[in-house]
C-alpha positions in Angstrom: 0.0 0.0 0.0 1.3 3.5 -0.8 1.8 6.2 1.7 -1.5 7.9 0.7 -3.5 4.7 1.7 -4.2 3.5 -1.9 -3.4 0.1 -3.3 -3.1 -1.2 -6.8 -5.9 -3.7 -7.5 -6.4 -5.6 -10.7 -8.7 -8.5 -11.6 -9.0 -11.2 -14.3 -12.2 -13.1 -15.1 -10.9 -16.7 -15.1 -14.3 -18.3 -16.0 -17.7 -17.3 -17.3 -20.3 -20.0 -17.9 -23.8 -19.4 -19.1 -26.5 -21.3 -17.1 -29.8 -22.4 -18.7 -32.9 -23.4 -16.9 -32.0 -22.0 -13.5 -34.6 -19.3 -13.0 -33.1 -15.8 -12.6 -29.5 -17.2 -12.8 -28.0 -16.6 -16.2 -24.3 -17.1 -15.7 -21.6 -17.9 -13.1 -18.2 -16.4 -13.1 -14.8 -16.8 -11.3 -12.6 -13.7 -10.8 -9.0 -13.5 -9.6 -8.5 -10.2 -7.7 -4.8 -9.2 -7.3 -4.3 -6.9 -4.3 -0.7 -5.8 -4.8 0.5 -9.3 -5.3 -2.0 -11.1 -3.0 -4.3 -13.0 -5.4 -7.8 -13.9 -4.2 -10.0 -16.2 -6.2 -13.7 -15.3 -6.0 -16.0 -18.1 -7.4 -19.7 -18.0 -7.8 -20.2 -14.4 -9.0 -23.7 -14.5 -10.3 -25.1 -12.8 -13.4 -28.9 -12.7 -12.8 -32.0 -11.3 -14.5 -33.3 -8.6 -12.1 -36.4 -6.6 -13.0 -36.1 -7.3 -16.7 -32.4 -6.4 -16.9 -29.2 -8.2 -16.3 -27.3 -7.5 -13.0 -24.3 -9.0 -11.2 -24.1 -9.9 -7.6 -21.5 -11.3 -5.3 -21.5 -15.0 -4.2 -24.0 -15.5 -1.4 -24.6 -17.9 1.5 -27.6 -18.5 3.8 -27.2 -17.3 7.3 -27.8 -20.4 9.5 -29.7 -18.4 12.2 -32.0 -16.4 10.0 -32.1 -18.2 6.6 -31.5 -14.9 4.9 -29.1 -14.7 1.9 -25.9 -12.9 2.9 -23.0 -11.7 0.7 -19.9 -13.9 0.9 -17.7 -11.1 -0.4 -18.1 -7.3 -0.1 -16.0 -5.3 -2.5 -15.4 -1.5 -2.8 -17.9 0.1 -5.2 -15.3 0.9 -7.9 -14.0 -2.7 -8.0 -17.5 -4.2 -8.0 -18.6 -1.9 -10.9 -15.5 -2.7 -12.9 -16.0 -6.5 -12.4 -19.7 -6.3 -13.3 -18.9 -4.2 -16.4 -16.3 -6.7 -17.6 -18.6 -9.6 -17.1 -21.4 -7.9 -19.0 -19.0 -7.0 -21.8 -17.9 -10.6 -22.0 -21.5 -11.8 -22.2 -22.2 -9.3 -25.0 -19.3 -10.8 -27.0 -20.5 -14.4 -26.5 -23.2 -15.8 -28.8 -26.3 -16.6 -26.7 -29.8 -15.7 -25.7 -29.2 -12.6 -23.5 -30.3 -9.5 -25.5 -27.6 -6.8 -25.6 -29.9 -3.9 -24.7 -30.8 -5.7 -21.5 -27.3 -5.7 -20.2 -26.5 -3.2 -17.5 -23.3 -2.8 -15.5 -24.5 -3.1 -11.9 -21.9 -3.1 -9.1 -21.9 -6.4 -7.3 -22.9 -4.9 -4.0 -25.8 -2.8 -5.4 -28.2 -5.8 -5.2 -27.0 -7.1 -1.8 -29.3 -5.1 0.4 -32.3 -5.9 -1.8 -31.3 -9.5 -2.1 -30.9 -9.8 1.7 -34.3 -8.1 2.3 -36.0 -10.3 -0.3 -34.4 -13.5 1.0 
């Protein structure tokens, strides 16, 4: 980390698989996040249909006490938006059934509060 408290963070989408017949779930992705040499693999990033558009959300798990869906990873807004944007660009370049006008770049965390509230 630099003296001003910033760090260089890069990411690489290591996998993106379209999923058919799984309700709102349209694709799953794996992303390697490099935090100044420390690489973290995030698996299970979800591309979902949300209110008629495509959105991206972090991997989730069920809270054993409440049964509510909780985020497994919480990223800074800028990083979440960049990852979502790249996933959506990759989906646009792939042949498939997701219409291009429906793709939106939604930061991964933007849907978490709504997802948790909706269960």
